[in-house]
C-alpha positions, 0 to 999 in steps of 0.5 A: 333111701340114700341109694334111691336118692342117688339113683334118682340124682344120676338120672336126673343129671343125665336128663339135664345133659340130654336137654343140653345137647338135643336142642343144640342138635336140632338148631345147629344148622341155624346156630352154625350160620349164626355164629359165622358173622359178629353182627348176627350174634343177636340172632344166635342170642335168641336161640341160646334163650330158646335152649336155656328155656327148654332146659329149665322147663324140661327140668321142672324149674319154674323161674320167677323174676321179680324187680324193675328191669332198668335195662334200656334196648341197645345199651350195654351193661355188666350183668353180675350174680351169684354162682352156685349151680350150672344152671346159673347160665340158663337162668341168666339167659332167661332172666335177661333179654338184652343180648350179652356175652358170657365171660367164662372158663376156657376149659368149658370149650372142651365139652363136645358139641356145647364147646363148639358154640361156646368158644365162638360166642363167649369171651374165654379166660384162663384164670392161671394165666395173666395173658388171658385175663388181660385179653378179656378186657380187649374182647369185652371192649370189641363186644361193647362196641357191638352194643352187646352186654357182658356177663360175669359171675364175680365169685370166679367159680362155685365156692368149694365150701357149701356153707359159703352163702357168697364168696368174695367178688374178684376185681376184674368185672368191676375194672371192666365196667369202670373202664368201659363206663357201662352200669353194673346190673346186679341179679340174685339167684335164690334157688339154683343151689338147691335145685341143682347142686353139684352133688349128683345125690341132690337136686329136684324140680321147683321155683327158681327166684331171681331178683333184679336190682337196680342198675349201678352207674359208673360213668363218674367212677375212676379205677381206684373206685373199683373195690368200692364198686365190688363191695357195693355190688356184693353187699346188694347180692348178699343182703337179698340172699339173707333177707329175701324180698321176693 
């Protein structure tokens, strides 16, 4: 039984990567054009959402988004959620229609094909480099001035310990929100970890629940309030994970 499960998990994983690459190859002429100029990013973002939808439904995942979206058109936000699966990227693109850019690991830019567009459209960070972490704020400011939002997974990665429901949040995301006076928009992803974990012997189709929480204003906050904002945001997501309201 374990062997069968591992074989299915491996095939399921291969199918995931096929779904990642095929839409990119099909849309590549338009994608290449859309990344040539910064002001064309909203067009790229629409295609990225199509890419995400192809993967989610192609894998048999059924997104269910609940909660009032307080995200005004043309306004910038800091979107944050818990991080437990590679599918978090796709589900965020599905749940949020406001154009945003990811702040993500620089090493993902080395992936073939996907990495080409990733490094041209995301804010890359090498967490081992102080210079790289500082450059994130400058890059984010440029995106916000364009009217875009920013998305960060504030845990800084997927927890190594499978028993951890929600890891501690890093300060960087909340410093960015306060410095640029943009609201924090928290979301909770309930099912990604069990639907598509990093363990290749596990994973299966099914519902993916998303809870959209009210935005948290930052206009009256000062830089020293970032820890309070960090814990407030984490508490919201942790409470939803512990006692789902969906």
